[in-house]
Residue, then its C-alpha position, 0 to 999 in steps of 0.5 A: x950503914x951510916x954512909x949509906x943513910x947519909x947518902x940516900x938522905x942527901x940525894x932526897x934533899x938534893x932532888x927536893x932542892x933541884x925540883x925547887x930550882x926547876x920551878x924558880x927557873x920556870x918562874x924566872x922565865x916567866x917574869x924575868x926577874x931572878x931575885x923576886x921569884x927566889x925571895x918569893x918562895x924562900x918561905x914556901x920552901x922552908x914551910x915544905x921542909x919543916x912539914x916534911x921533917x915533922x912527918x918523918x920525926x913523928x913517924x920515928x917517934x911512934x916507931x921507937x920505943x922507950x926500950x929501943x936500942x939505937x946506935x950512938x950515931x944515930x942518937x946523935x943525929x937526932x940530937x943534932x936535928x933537935x938542936x937545929x930546929x931549936x936554933x931556928x925556932x927560937x931566932x924566929x920567935x924571939x929575934x922579930x924586929 
């Protein structure tokens, strides 16, 4: 089951990234400058991903009850996701120049 879930998640992420690349490609053709267009939308892409992640996390938090039994791999993925977000948060919050 874990493999199937990861593939589905990977496909969703890939579709999102592919859509982003198509939009960036369109903008590149319009202006002719690759780097400027890509840099311009990095923040937008990160923000969209964070909002989507927050929505899913909120939904899962409401679905999982205190007595819900989760498989070890599910608990591990939640822990990993929390660690990744915390690491980015700390970096952006405390390492600004």
